N, C-alpha and C positions, 0 to 999 in steps of 0.2 A: 221215578220211572225213566227209562232210558230208550234210546233209539239207535238204529244202525248208524255208524259214522257216515256211510254213503248217502244217507237221506236226511242228514241233520239239518240241511238248509231247505228242505222241501216242506211245504205247509201241510204236513200230515196230522190229522187229528188223533188224539188219544183220550182215553176215558178214565184215567186214574188221577187221583188228587195231585195237583201241583204241576201237571204237564199239559194243560189245555193251551191251545194256540189262539190268540185273540183274532176276531174277525177283522180282516184288513181289506176285504173286497165285498161288494154287494152280490157278486156272482155266486149262484149255487153250483153251477157247472159251467165249464168253458163253452164258448160258442162252438157249434158244430160246423167244421170246415169241410169235412169229407166223411163219406159213409162206407168206405172200403167196398167189399163185395156184397154187403148186406142189402143195398138198395132200399133202405128204409126211409120213408118220407120224414122230413124234419118235424112236422107237427102231427102228433097223435098217430104216429106210424105203426103202432102195435095194436090199433083198434081199442076196444074196451079193455081196461086193465082189471085184474082181480080187485075186489073191494078193498079200499084203504080203511084200516081200523079207525073207528070214530072215537073222539075224546069226549067222555061224559061230562056233563055239568056237575060241579061240586061246590062245596063251601070251604074249599081249601084255604089255608092261611099261607099265602106265598107272596114274597116281595121280590120284585125284579130290580136289582141294583146296578144294572148295566143297560146300555142302549141296545135294543133289538135291531138286527140288520134290516136293510131295505130289500124287499123281494123283487125279483123280476116278474113280469106277467106270466112267464112260462118257466118251468124248471125241467131239467133233463132227467129222464127215466132210463135206466139201463135194463137190457134184457140179455140174460145168459142162456146158452143152449141147455137142453135137458142133460141130465147126468149120464144117461145111458147112450146106446148107439142109435143112430138113425137107421132107417130101413136099408139104405144103400150100403152103409158100413156093415150092417149085419149080414147082408147078402154076400158082400165081398169076403167077410170072415168065414162064413159057413162054406162058401165055394172053395176057398183056399184050403179048408179042412176036408174037402171031398165029402161033405155031408149030402146025402140024397135029398132032393127037393121034397120028396114025400115026407121025409122025417122032419124037415123044417116046418112044413105046413104053410097055410095061407094066413095073411094078415097077422104076422108075428108081432107081439106086443111085449112090453116090459123087457126091453133088450139090454140087459145088464151084462157086464163082462168083468171077470177077475182073473188075474194071472200072476205067476211068480217066476222069477228068474234069478240067476246068479251072474256075476261078472268076473273079470280076470283077477280082481282083488278079493274074491271069495265073499263079497257082500251078497246078502240075500235081499232082494227087492220084491215088493208086491204092489199091485195096483187094483183098486176096487172102484168101478165106475159108479156104484150106488151113491157114494159121497165124495167121489173124485179124490180119494185118499191114496197117497203113495207112502208105503211103509218100507223101512230099510233097517237092516241089522248087520253088525260086523262084530262077531264074537272075539276077534283078535284085539279089539279095543277095550275089552272088559278089564276092569282094574284087578290087580292081583291081591290087593288088600282091602279091607273094609273101611279103614280110617286113614286119613292123612293129617299132617300137622297144620295145614292151612289151605284155603281156597285161593285161586287166582283172583285178581281184582276184576271189577265190573267191565272195564274196557277190554281186558283180555278175553273175557267170556263173549262179549259182543263181537269182537273181531273173529273169534273162532266160529261163531254162528254164521257170520257173513261169509267167511272163507269157505265154509262147508256148502252154503247155498250156491255160491259161484262155481265151486268145483263140480256140483251136480248140474250145472247149466241153468239154475234157477235165478230169477231176477230178485235180488234182495229187497228192492223197493215194493215188492208185492207183499211184504211182511213187515211188521212194525213192533216196536216195544219188546225186544227180547229181555226176559227177566227170569230170575230163579223162581221156581214154582212157589206159590204163596206160603204153604206150610213150611217149606224149607227156608224161606226168607225170614219167617218169624223165629224159627229155630236158630238161624245164624245170628239174628239180633240178640237173642237170649244168651248165646255163647259170648258174643262180643261185649255185652254189658254185664257179664258174669252173673246173670240171673239163673243160669243152669249150666250143666256140663254133662259130658258123656261118661257114663259109668258102664259096668258090665250089663246092667239091665237094658240100657240103650243099645249096646252092642248086640245083644240078643234080638232086639227088635229089628235091627238092620239085617241080621242074618235071615230073618223071616221074609225079607223081600227077595224072592227067588229069582225074578227076571227083571231086566231093565224096564220093561213096559209097565211094571207094577209101581214104578216110582211116583207116577203122577197122583195116585190115590193113596200113597203111603202116609201114615200119620206122622206128625213132626216128632222126630226122635229126641225130644228134650226131656231132661229130668234134673231135679235138684238133688245134689248128693255131695258129700265130702270126699267120696272115693272116686275122684275124677281120673280118667285115663290120660295118658300123656298126649296122644293124638285126639283131636276134638272134632274133626270134620269128616263126613262121609266121603268116600273116594269116588262117588258118582254125584253129578250135579244135574238135576232135572230143570230144564229151561222151557218156558212156553213163550209164544209170541202171537200177535194178532194178524188177521187176514186184512189186506188192503186192496182196494180196487179204485182206479182213477184217483189215487193219492188220498183216499179217505177210508176210514174204518167202516166196518159193517157192524151194526148194533142191533140189540134186541129191544123190546118194549121197555125194559128196565134201564136201558142205557149201557148195558154191559157189552163189551166188544166180543166179536166172534173169534174164537181161538183158531188160528190158522196152522199151528204146528206145535210139536213137542219134541225135544231132543234130550237125550241123556248123554252127558259128557263125562269122560274120564278126567277126574280132577287133576291128575298128574300131568297129562299132556294135552288135554282138551280135545282129544279125538272123540268122534261120535260113535257110541256103542249101539244106540237104538234111536229110532225116531219116526215121526210121520209128518206129512205135509198135506194140506188141502190144496189141490191144484185148481187155480181159477182159469177162466176162459176169457178171451177177448169179447167184450160185450158189444151188442148193437145199442144205438142210442137214438132217442127221439124225445122231443119236447112235449110237455103236457101242461095244462093250465095250473097255476099255483093257487093256493088259498090266498085270501086277502091278508094284509098286514094286521087288520083288526082281528081276524080269525086266529092268526098266529099268536097274538098277544093274549087273546081270551083263552085259547087252548093251553098256553103256558101257565096262566093263572089258575086254570082248572086242574093242573097237575099232569097234563099230557096223558099219554097212554097208561101211565102208572096209576091213574086215578087219584083220589084224595089222600094225600099223605098225612100221617099223624104229626101233630105238633106244628111248628113253624119252619118254613123252608125259605132260605135266602138264596136267590139266583145271582151269582156274581160274574158270570161270563157265559158266552154262548159260542157254539161252533156247529158246522154242518157235518153230517155223516150220511151213510146210506142205511136203509133198513129193508129187509126182505118182505115182500107181500106173499101171503099164504095162498097158493094156487089150489091146495087140496089134492094135488096130483103130483107125485114124485117124478113123473116121467114127462111133464110138460115144461115149457120155458120157465125160467126163474126171473122174477122182476125185482129190481132194487130201486126204491124211490128215495129222493132226498128227504132228510129230516133235520130239524133244528134241535140241538141238545142244549138244554140249560143246565149248567153245572153250578153246584153250590153246596150249602150246608143245611142239614136238617137238625133242628134243636128240639129234643124231647126231654122234658123235666131237667133241663140244664145240661144234658149230654149232647154233644155235637158230633155228627157223623156225615161223611160225604153223601151227596144225593144228586141224582140226575133226572131231568124231566125231558121226555122225548115227544116232539110234536111233528107228525108227518106234514109235508108241505104240498102234497097233491090233493086235489078235491075228491 
């Protein structure tokens, strides 16, 4: 797994095998020195949080082969603004559009917004506040052929992604781990190890991918055949990367990272043909009581939020991440709480696979 060159020295966590960063500090979050314009009290400034998921007691077979970190008495919780517009933003928008007050009505709710525009480069961009997603497309970067003789190396792809984000005014440190989409990585491995090659059937499968945005869900175009074509690589490269906030990944209950973006690159010149990004917002921060270290260890040994795993799990390292609390309301504030992730190996009938255990750190 790989990272942007710009943030190679920053202790950003990642959740793929082989790229975990060891715990080097007892801090879950940096001390709060300032509060900006949010005026949020340092201790429990958001009031009652949405319920934290509870870890059930199990008879799991889990071994912790590393030292667990020492916890602070309090941990920092992040609060993100709702995805939609607030009432003032909505009033300003409708007023600028000369909408009659009677049409808008009273106590407007679910204030979503979506719009599309083009720029001087004939790029088409769209924004949807429902999931804070920015989408962009540039047909002039579409490849002219379906196959190329080779793909650029990893460092060139990473640099192209970083340069694109910077050119769009985005902060590259808000995203982490750019890598070729999983199906296509496996296909690339099979080509490089000569386990498969592209033939006419594979080429026909590529032709069925009509638009760049369909690349993410496309099946791996690999086939074993003696009738290999000369060019062996698709002329589009789908790349995904994770969303980062306060230098840490956002994870789910299973320990998987939250995807923050998707780009389709022209394999010849690494220009972006299509893509989307999740835009984050500057969070407000406030401290809340942490669970005890005894609770943390017990919850890890119970399997965390994933419950009782099958077989034996060996936890070999740990790191901190953030996980979202479910508010049950898409239009309310979003809360991110610190979580400890135990990373290791699950052994089932002699087969070993990567496994993550997620333990929330708030009470």
